[in-house]
Residue, then its C-alpha position, 0 to 999 in steps of 0.5 A: m843692458i842691465d836696465l833692460k834686464k831689470s825692466i823685463y825682470a820687473r814685468l815677469t815678476q808681475v806674473t810669477s815670482r819664480v823667474y831665474d836668469h838662465i838656470a833655475p836652482a835645483d830646488a826651484v818650485y814649479p812652474y817657473a821661468n828661465t830667461r836667456y839673453t843673446t846679443v849680436a852687434e849689427d855692425d861695427e860702425s853703428h854700435v847697435l846691438r840686437v838683443t834676443l830674449e828667450i823665456d823657457i817655462w818649466d813644469n813638472i806635471r803632465d797636465t799642461t794647463r799651468l804651463e799654458t796659463l803661465t805662458n799666456d800671462i807672460d806673453e800678455e805682460i811682455n808683448r801686449k803691454l809693451d805695445t801700448t807703453 
């Protein structure tokens, strides 16, 4: 799990340097991304874990352009590039 988190963090920081694990500090500069991972065991015998990554994007202005741009850039980095590697 540690290697997975490191890999995803490395990809996210290709898009923005403001990536935080679960909770951003109070003085975080907007926009930023919070990551959260949940794991569920598939069954006791296979020792397989299902990992869900949730990425929340936060901004402090009404205009959603920065928010949508960052979301699209993260989607491109995580989903589309992973499909080809």
